[in-house]
Each structure stands twice: as structure tokens, then as C-alpha cells.
C-alpha positions as CSV (number, residue, x, y, z in Angstrom):
1,M,-31.5,37.5,-24.8
2,S,-31.2,40.8,-26.4
3,Q,-33.6,42.2,-29.1
4,D,-30.9,42.0,-31.8
5,N,-30.1,38.4,-31.0
6,M,-33.7,37.4,-31.3
7,V,-34.1,39.1,-34.6
8,E,-31.0,37.3,-36.0
9,Q,-32.3,33.9,-34.8
10,S,-35.7,34.5,-36.3
11,K,-34.2,35.3,-39.7
12,T,-32.7,31.8,-40.0
13,P,-34.9,29.4,-41.9
14,E,-34.8,26.7,-39.1
15,G,-35.7,29.1,-36.3
16,P,-33.7,29.5,-33.1
17,Q,-30.6,27.4,-32.9
18,R,-30.1,25.1,-29.9
19,S,-26.8,24.0,-28.6
20,S,-25.9,20.6,-29.7
21,G,-25.3,17.9,-27.1
22,E,-26.6,16.8,-23.8
23,R,-25.4,17.7,-20.3
24,S,-23.6,14.4,-19.9
25,E,-21.4,15.0,-23.0
26,P,-17.7,15.8,-22.5
27,E,-18.0,19.5,-23.3
28,W,-20.3,20.0,-20.2
29,S,-18.2,17.8,-18.0
30,G,-14.9,19.6,-18.8
31,G,-13.4,16.8,-21.0
32,P,-12.4,17.2,-24.6
33,S,-15.4,17.1,-26.9
34,G,-15.9,14.3,-29.4
35,V,-12.8,12.4,-28.0
36,A,-13.2,9.2,-26.0
37,R,-11.4,9.2,-22.7
38,L,-8.3,7.1,-22.8
39,G,-7.9,4.4,-20.1
40,A,-11.6,4.3,-19.5
41,A,-12.7,1.2,-17.5
42,S,-13.8,-1.8,-19.5
43,T,-17.6,-2.3,-19.6
44,E,-17.2,-6.1,-19.8
45,V,-18.5,-8.0,-16.8
46,R,-16.0,-10.3,-15.3
47,E,-16.9,-13.9,-14.9
48,R,-16.4,-13.8,-11.2
49,P,-16.2,-10.5,-9.2
50,V,-13.0,-9.8,-7.4
51,R,-13.2,-8.7,-3.8
52,R,-11.0,-5.8,-2.9
53,H,-8.6,-6.1,0.0
54,F,-7.3,-3.1,1.8
55,G,-4.1,-3.4,3.8
56,A,-3.5,-1.8,7.2
57,D,-1.0,0.7,5.8
58,Y,-3.4,1.8,3.1
59,K,-6.3,2.2,5.6
60,L,-4.1,4.3,7.9
61,R,-2.9,6.5,5.0
62,I,-6.4,7.2,3.9
63,L,-7.6,8.0,7.4
64,T,-4.7,10.4,8.1
65,E,-5.4,12.0,4.7
66,T,-9.1,12.5,5.5
67,D,-8.2,13.8,9.0
68,Q,-6.1,16.5,7.4
69,L,-8.8,17.6,4.9
70,A,-10.9,20.6,5.9
71,G,-14.2,20.4,4.0
72,T,-16.6,17.6,3.1
73,G,-16.1,18.4,-0.6
74,E,-12.4,17.5,-0.3
75,I,-13.2,14.3,1.5
76,G,-15.7,13.4,-1.3
77,A,-13.1,14.1,-3.9
78,L,-10.6,11.8,-2.1
79,L,-13.2,9.1,-1.9
80,R,-14.0,9.3,-5.6
81,R,-10.3,9.3,-6.5
82,E,-9.6,6.2,-4.4
83,G,-12.9,4.5,-5.4
84,L,-14.0,4.2,-1.7
85,Y,-17.3,4.7,0.1
86,S,-17.9,6.8,3.2
87,S,-18.9,3.6,5.0
88,H,-15.3,2.4,4.5
89,L,-14.1,5.5,6.5
90,S,-16.7,5.0,9.2
91,K,-15.7,1.3,9.7
92,W,-12.0,2.0,9.6
93,R,-12.3,4.8,12.1
94,R,-14.2,2.5,14.5
95,E,-11.5,-0.2,14.0
96,R,-8.7,2.4,14.6
97,A,-10.4,3.5,17.8
98,A,-10.8,-0.1,18.9
99,G,-7.3,-1.2,18.4
100,A,-5.1,0.7,16.0
101,Q,-2.9,-1.5,13.8
102,E,-4.2,-4.9,14.9
103,A,-7.8,-3.9,14.2
104,L,-6.9,-2.6,10.8
105,S,-5.2,-5.7,9.6
106,P,-7.3,-8.0,7.4
107,R,-9.2,-10.9,9.0
108,K,-9.5,-14.3,7.4
109,R,-13.0,-15.0,6.1
110,G,-14.9,-18.2,6.4
111,P,-15.7,-20.6,9.2
112,K,-13.4,-20.6,12.2
113,V,-11.1,-23.5,12.7
114,Q,-12.2,-25.3,15.9
115,K,-9.7,-26.9,18.2
116,P,-10.2,-30.7,18.5
117,H,-11.8,-31.9,21.7
118,P,-9.2,-33.2,24.1
119,L,-10.9,-36.6,24.3
120,A,-11.3,-37.0,20.6
121,L,-8.0,-38.8,20.2
122,D,-8.9,-41.2,22.9
123,V,-12.3,-41.9,21.3
124,E,-10.7,-42.5,17.9
125,R,-8.1,-44.9,19.5
126,L,-10.7,-46.8,21.4
127,S,-13.0,-47.1,18.4
128,K,-10.1,-48.6,16.4
129,E,-9.3,-51.0,19.3
130,N,-13.0,-52.0,19.5
131,A,-13.2,-52.7,15.8
132,R,-10.0,-54.8,16.0
133,L,-11.3,-56.8,19.0
134,S,-14.7,-57.4,17.4
135,K,-12.9,-58.9,14.4
136,K,-10.8,-61.1,16.6
137,L,-14.0,-62.2,18.5
138,K,-15.7,-63.2,15.3
139,K,-12.7,-65.4,14.4
140,A,-12.7,-67.0,17.8
141,E,-16.5,-67.7,17.6
142,A,-16.0,-69.3,14.2
143,I,-13.2,-71.5,15.5
144,I,-15.3,-72.6,18.5
145,D,-18.3,-73.4,16.2
146,F,-15.9,-75.5,14.0
147,Q,-14.6,-77.3,17.1
148,K,-18.1,-78.1,18.3
149,K,-19.0,-79.6,14.9
150,V,-15.7,-81.6,14.8
151,A,-16.4,-82.9,18.3
152,A,-20.0,-83.8,17.3
153,L,-18.7,-85.7,14.3
154,L,-16.1,-87.5,16.4
155,E,-18.8,-88.6,18.9
156,M,-21.0,-89.8,16.1
157,E,-18.1,-91.8,14.6
158,E,-17.1,-93.2,18.0
159,S,-20.6,-94.2,18.8
160,S,-21.0,-95.9,15.4
161,T,-17.7,-97.8,15.9
162,T,-18.7,-99.0,19.3
163,A,-22.1,-100.0,18.1
164,T,-20.6,-102.0,15.2
165,D,-18.0,-103.5,17.6
166,G,-20.5,-104.4,20.2
167,S,-22.9,-106.2,17.9
168,A,-20.1,-108.3,16.4
169,S,-18.8,-109.7,19.7
């Protein structure tokens, strides 16, 4: 500060004047001062976060764009503009090296669908047949028990009729 500037500041009753505002305010960041940015992201938290999905074409476009950029500052600007992380680029480059378009296409998440065992159909069929035959066997056993009881009753009746006939003669 110059000598004259210091004298002027000391003449004011409040003392030296400071610039108003903090570094994070718009006048320091290059935006218009005192005006809220239009289209700023909502600060409300969603009930359930949404997972981002990147298509193969998008991944290839970003990779070719980063390959054409010269400095790391330009790559950082691209990443900020697209809302990506450097880890995305690393992963996509590995995938591209591993298998180009096929590796860059999205993969289905979750447990893998297993092929049924070749004998599973036979096991299911035999289990149903076993259940059907068990039911049939129980019916047959019930009929046989009933027949035994009927035969026992008939023998008792026959023996009682012969006993009554034999005593009367």
C-alpha cells in the first residue's frame, strides 16, 4: 500500500476498509455478484438414489475426447463438465483394451441365472410319480384292512350259525 492510501484509510472513522465477502462468493469465482445461479442443482435428497448408467457409445466418445486432449487440466475440465471421476476413465480404458465394444456394453447386475441341472426334470417327474404311487398304496392298504375285517366278521357269523345249528339238531 502506498503512503497516501494508508493516510486516507486512517482518516475514516471506522479504520481501514476491508473488502466485503468471502472467497467462495460469486465475485471471486467469476459469477455475477449477489445473483443466484439459475439452474442450480436441487439440494433436496431423493428418497432413493438413482444409479447412473453409461452406454458404450458415451464411454467411447469420452475416451476419444480425453485421448485428444493435451494437458491434465483439460482432462480435469472435461471430467467436471461431464460429472465423471478419473476412476471411470481408468476402468473404461481397461475395458476398451480388454475387448472394445463388447467390454464397454453394460452388464446386468445381480445374481447370475444358473442353468437347471440336466437330471432335475427327471427328479421332479419321479418325485410326482412317487407321491402318486404312495397315495395309491395307502388306498390299497385301507381296502385290504377293510376286507380282513369283513372276512373276520363273516367267519364269526358263520361259526355262530353253525354253533346254533349244531346244538339244535
